[in-house]
Structures are given as C-alpha cells and as structure tokens.
N, C-alpha and C positions, 0 to 999 in steps of 0.2 A: 382581189387578193394579191398578196406579195408574189406568189408563184406565177401569176399571170403576167407579171412584168419582169423580164429577164434581168434588167438592171437592178431592180429591187432585190431579186433573188441573189444576184452576185454580191450586193452590199451585205445582205444577211449572212451569206457564206463567209465573206471576209471577216465580218464581226465575230462570228462563231469561231473561226480559226484563231483570231486574236484572243478570244476568251479561253480557248483550249491551250494556247501558248502560255497564257497566264497561269493556268493550273499546272501545266507541265514544268514550267520554270520554278514555280513556288514549291512543288514537290521536291525537285532536286535541290534547290537552294536551302530549304528548311531541313533536309536530311543530311546535307553535306556540310553545312555551316559548322564552324568550330564552336563547341559548347564552352570551351575554355575562354576563347576570346569574347564570346557573347556574355559569359558570366562576368568578365572584367568590365565590359561596357555597361552592363546592368548595374554593377557596383559603382560605376562612375556617374550613374543617373540616367542612362539611356532607357527611355520607356519602351521603344521599339524592341530593343534587345531583350528586355524583360518579357515582352509579349511572345517573342520567339521561344524563349526558354519555357514559358508556360504552355505553349502549344506542343512543344516536343516532349512534354511530360506525359502526353496522351498520344503516343505514336499511332495506335490503331485508329483512333478517332480522327486524327489529322490526315493520315494517308487515305482513309476511307472517304472523307469529305472531298479531298482533292481528286481522287480517282473518279468519284461520282460526278463531280463538276466537269472533269475532263471528258468522261464518257458521254455525258449528256450533250456537251458542245460538239464533239466529233460526230456522234450519231445524227444529231439534228442537222448539222452542216451537210452531211452526206445525203440525208433524206431530201433536204431542200434542193440540193444540186441535182439529185436524180430526177425529181419531179420536173424541175425546170428544163433539163436537157431532154427528157422524154417528150415533153411538149414540143421541143424544137426539132429533135432528130428522130422521133418515134421510138420504137423499141431499142434501137441501137444506142439511144441516149443513156440507158442504164449502164451499158458497158463502158461508154465514154466517161460517165460520171464516176464509175468505180475506179478507173485508171487515173483520172485527173485528181480526184479527192485523195487517193492513196499518196500520190506525189506531194500534193499540197500539205496534207496533214503530216506526212513524214518529215518534210523539210521545215515547214514554218511552224507547225504545232508541236513537234517533238524534238527533233535533232537541234535546231537552232536555239530555242529557248533553254534547253537542257545544257547545251554546250556553253552558253553564256553564264548560266547559273553555276556550272562547275568552275568556270574561270573566276567568277566573283560571287561566291556563295554567301558571304556575310552581307554584302551590299544588297543582294536579291532578297535574302531572308528578312532583313530589317525593313526594307522598302515595302514588301508585300504583306508583312505580318498582320497589320491592322485589317486589311481587306480579307485575308485568309481567315482571321478570327471570326469575321462576320459570317462567312460561308460555313465554317465549322459549326457555328451556332444554328444556322438555318437548316443545314443538312443533318444536324445531330440526331434527331429521332430516326431518320431513315438509316443512317450509318449504324446506330445501335441495334436496329433490327437486323441489318446485314451481318454485324458481328455475331449476334446470337445465332443466326442461321449457320454461319460459317463454323462456329465452334461446335455446334451440335453435329454437323456433318463430319467434321474432323474426328469427333469423339467416336463416331461409328467405325472409324478406321484405327482406333486406339491411340489417337494423338490428343494429349491433354495440354492445350496451350496455356491453361491457367497456371500450371506448375512448371513451366519451362525455366530452367536455370541457364544463365548465360555461360557459354563455353569458356570465354576468356574472363579472367578477373580484371579488376581495374589496373592492377600492377602490370599484368601481361599486356593490356591494351596500351599503357603508357610506354612499356618497353618496345612494343612493336612500332609505335609512333616515333620514338626516338631513333630506332634503327632505320626506319624509312626516311626520316629527315636527314640522317647522316648519309645515306646512299644518294639522296638527291642533292647533297652539298649544302644543306641549310644549317647543319650542325657539324662542327669540326670534331675530330676524334677525341681530343682531350675533354671536351664538354660532353660528348656521348658517353665516355667512360665514367665521368663524374656523376652524371645523372643515372647511369645504369648501376653504378656502385651504391648510390643512395637507395635505389629500388631493391637491390639485392640484399640489403640488411635483413629484411623479413625472412629471407630464404636461407640465411647462413646461421651457423652455430659457432660457439666459441672455438671449437677444435679446428674450424676451417681457417682461422686467421692467427691462431696462437703461435708463439715461438716454441717449437718442440723442445722437449727436455734435453735432447742431444745437442742442441745449440745454445742452451742456457749457460750462463756463467754463475756458478754456485760457490759460496764461501763456506769453508769448514770452520765451525766454531772452535775447534780444538787447536787450530793453527795459531802461531804467534801473531800478535797484533801488528807487528812490523810487516809480516808477510801479507796479512790481510790488507794493510794500507797499500802495499805495492800492487796487489791484484786489483784493487779499486781504481788506482791511478791508471793502470794499463788497460782496464776494461773500457774506459770512456763512458761508463754508465753512471747514472745518478742513483739508481736503486738496485740492490743486489740481494737475492735470497740467501739466507744463512741456514745451514743444516747442522745437525748434531747426531752422531752415532750412525745414522743412515740417511742417504740423500733424499729419501721419501719423507724424512722427518724435518720439515721446515719449521724452525723455531722463531723466525722473525725476518724482517726486512731491514737491511742496512742502508740508510740514506747517506750519500756522500756529504751532504751539508752537516749532518749530525756528527759524522766522523771527524770532519775538519774542525768543527767547533770544539770537539773534545781534544783534538791535537793542540789547538791553540791554548786551551785551558791548561794543558799539562806541558806547555812550552815545547811541543813537538816530540815528547817522549811517549811513543805509542804503547809501550809496555805497561804504562800506568792506567791505560783506558780499560774499563770493564765493558766488554763487548755487549753483554746482555742489557746494560743500562742505556745503551743508545739505539737499541733495536726497536722498531715499531712492530705491532702485531700483524701477522700475515693475514691476508683476506683470501679465503679459498672459494673458488667458484667451480661448478660442474662443467665438464667439457661439452655437454649437450645443451647448455643454456643458449637460447636464441640471441644472436648478436645484438639485435635491437634492444632486448631487455638488458643486456650487459652494458650497452651504451648509456641507457637511462640510469642504471645502477651506479655507474661511474659518476654521472652528473649529480645524483642524489647524495652520494657519500663524499663528494668533492675530493676524490682521489682518482688516480689513473694507473694503478698497478695491482694486479691480482694473480694469485697462483692457481693454476688449473689442475684439477684432479678428476679421476674417473669415478665410476660408481663404487669402486672398492677403496677409494681414498688414496690411490697411488698417484704420485706426481706425473703429470702429463706434459706440463709446460707452463708458460706464463703468458699473460695478455695485458696489454697496456691500452690506454686511451688512444695513443698514437697509432697502434695497429688498426684500430677500428676506423680512425679518421683516414688512414691511408687507403682503406677499402673504398673510400669516396673520392678522395682527391688524388690518389696515386702515391707513389713513394715520396716520403719527406726526407730529404737528405740534409745532414748537418756535417760539421767538420770532423765528427768522429765516425761517420758511416764509411764503410768501405766503398771504393769506387766501382768495383765490379758487382753486378747483381747475379752473377752465375750464368749469363747468356752472352755468348761471343759469336758474332756472325763471321763466317768464312768467305773467302773470295769467290768460291763456287756457289754461293747462295745457301749453303747448309749452315747449321748452328751447332756449336759445342755448348751443351747445357749441363749444368750440375744437376744431379739426380734429385737433390732436395729443393729445387726451385718450385714454388707453389704454382699449380696449374692456372689459378686465377691471375697471378702476376704475369705468367707467360702469355696467356690469352690477351691480356691488356696491353702488354709491351709490344707484341708482334702482330696483334690483331688476328690471332688464330681463334679456333672454336673447339678446342679439345674439351671433352666432357669432364666435369669435375664433381659429378654426383657420387661416384664410387671411390674416388681417390683424391687426396689433397695435393700430392706432389707428382712430378713427372715420373719419378721412379715408381711411385705407387700405382700410377696408371699402367705402366708397362707390366708390372707384376700382376695387376688385376686382369689385364687382357691376355697375358701369356699363361696365366694360371700356374706360374712357377717363378722361381728366382733365377733369372738368366745368368749365364756366365759371360765373361768378357769375350767379345768376338761374335756373339750371337746378334741376329738382326730380326726385326719384326715389322710387318706392314699392317697398319690399321688406322682408321679415321683419316685416310688420305695422306699419311706420312710414313716414312721409313725411319725406324728407330734402331740404331746400332750401338751396342754396349761397348764402350771403349775402355773404361776402367771400372774396377770393382774392388771394394775393400771389405773383406769379410762377407757379410750378407747385404752390404749396401751398394747400390749402383751409384757411382760417384760422377762419372762423365759419360754423357750420351750424345751421340751425333744424330741430329734430326734433319731429315731432308724431305721436302715435299715430293710425294710420289707422282707418277704420271697421272694416276686417277685424281689425286688432289689438284694437280695443275689443270686438268680438264674441267673439274668442278668449279675451280676458281674462274676459269675463262667463261664458263656459262653463266656464272652469277653476276 
C-alpha cells in the first residue's frame, strides 16, 4: 500500500496539496475577477471568459464545489501524512503530522495560491475556468444536497436566504468602485467627478440643479422694445423668459435670434416689433421631476430650455440642457460666463463662499463631502443645521467645518467664511 512506503506517501501528500492550492486559487480568482473586464473579453470572443461568467451566475454552486474539493484534498492529505508518520514515529507521529500539515497547507495550499489569485484574478479565473466547470458538474449533486441542508438549518434560525436582497444597488457599487480607484490613484479627480455625476442623475431632481428664480433674468412684456433689446444684449443669454402683469405669469420665451431677425426686418427700429409675434411657447416642468427624465425629455423635444414650477404652478426657476450636462462634465464656461464662481480661497486656507453656491458644485470643486440631501445651497445647509436664520457674525460648527456668517442681506446669507475645524482635519488625516 501507499502508506507503507514513506516516499509514496510524501508524493501523495504533495499532490493533494497542489490540488488544494488549485481549489483555493480558483475560489479567489473566480470571486475577485472583474465581471466588467470579463464581459468585455467575452464580447470579443473569449470562450474562457464566457465560462467564468457562466460559473459566477451560480455563486452558491461554484463556491460549494470549490470548498468541497479543497476540503477533500486537505483532509485526505492530513490523513495520509498522519498514518505515515505514526508508522515512523509511533504515537508522536500524529502530533508531528498535525504541526507539519498545518504549516504546509497554510503556506502552500491557502496563502500562496490566494495571494497569486488576488494579484492576477482575471488570468487565474480564465485559466482555471474549464477545469473548475468539470468539478462543478461532478460535485453538483453533492453540493445541491449541501445547499438544501444549509438552507433548512438557516430557516430554523429565521434566515431566509431565498429572498435576500442585496444591500447595495448597482449604482452604489459603481460609485464605491469609482471612489476606491480614485483613492488608489487609478482615476483622476476630473474623471471621478464626471463618472459620479453621471450616476447621480438618477438621484437628482430638477430643483437640485435649476437656476433659482432669484437669479433669473426676466423680461417685462409691458416695457418698450428698445429697453428689451438692451436687456437682451446685456444679459449674454440666448433665451429669456417674458412675463406679463405678474412674474409668475410667463407668457413666452424670447430667443435672441428671433429678436435680431425682427430688428433686421424693420431696419433696426425696435419699436415696430410686436413682442408676442416673436415669442415661443414656454415649456413648464415640475420641480420634482427626476433629472434623468428631464434629460430624456430635452432630447425628445429637441429643445433645451424649460421653466420650472412647483405643485401650485408658481415660478421656481429655469433649467437648461447645459445645467444637466454640467452635472456630468462640470462647469461649462463661455465668454459670457462670470469668472468667479462664488468661491474664493484665502491665504490662511479658509474660503469665502457666496451663500447661493450649490453644495454639489462646492463638493465637486473643493472635494468636500457636505450633505446635500436636505439643502441645495450652502446658505440652505447652514439654515437647516442651525434651525434658524443666523445673523452676521454668528458661527456654527458641523460636518467637520466652521461656518461664520460675514454678510447678510435681508434674510439671505450672502458671504460665509468656511474653515475646516480641528475635528475635520483629524478625520481627513485618518482617511
């Protein structure tokens, strides 16, 4: 018999450790391998990548087969080594076999193959997939029985694995992967922000990115046409809403192109132009509309300007296709945009920030993480956290920052000094 020959026993133990290493490496490689890269390889015609994707569609069956093969190899190797060493050293051979096999299995059958598989997961997964598929098929009936027993036992403790819902959505997993790669240096900040902005479209509504009514440029239909022309020229905008009687009553949208065509038609005499004849119909959208839906609506209607109203039909602001695109690619500056974005860094490391700066723009520009679930602007966040409208000179500490109100106009916080607090600096150092 094999166990009567110590050299044969040694060869069997070595072979079983290699088999155990195969199962350990395959388990790590198949679970760590990037499904995105494998999907692309499969699309390009890689049969092995397609096999990996097929195997990972049945994670319980795959892991069960690999663990079964690994356990059989380890237990058999330990048994053969124990019997052989007991014959050589007597009863002490069992203790020797336990120590020796623990070291050998730990190093050569667990740590080393798994470390290699972590370093080269795609290579390991695609290389071992055909063999793993064979063992999954062979061990299938046993694994199915084990799965059944495990599920029944867990059900006794109130755990229903059949109806478990993943904690993270696909978007959250992608967001986590993007942030992780950014921290590791694989993705630069600009690309991280762009990818994150694309994912955030599903979580944003129109009111999160619209131009608020207080910042809108509106034209009064009752003004003289010469005054309207001057306002259009000074605004630098191509489209401007026009109201009549009340600013909530938007009667149309004036396109600069239509205005200048009319001016040319009447040889520059603005007073001959009938404003209503060159207005286009306004498009009203609700402020709670998902931003992704609004983007699709812009594309369907082949327009990129809409008036935002609340549930009562009152004017809230306006939104353009450019506003949505800027959520993905960042600020788009042209020759008519102002140079300052309301954020000015001081020599002491603090920032002077206009209260109306959107939190999302602030987080993107300075790489902060201020919460934007309850407020859209910096001033809104301070009012929400303070549960009051602060006065100039008041200061507050929250979310790792110190916020000092420098200027206030009526009930609006216009200039705020923001400094990272000692707590914020400590948290940044630990991250």
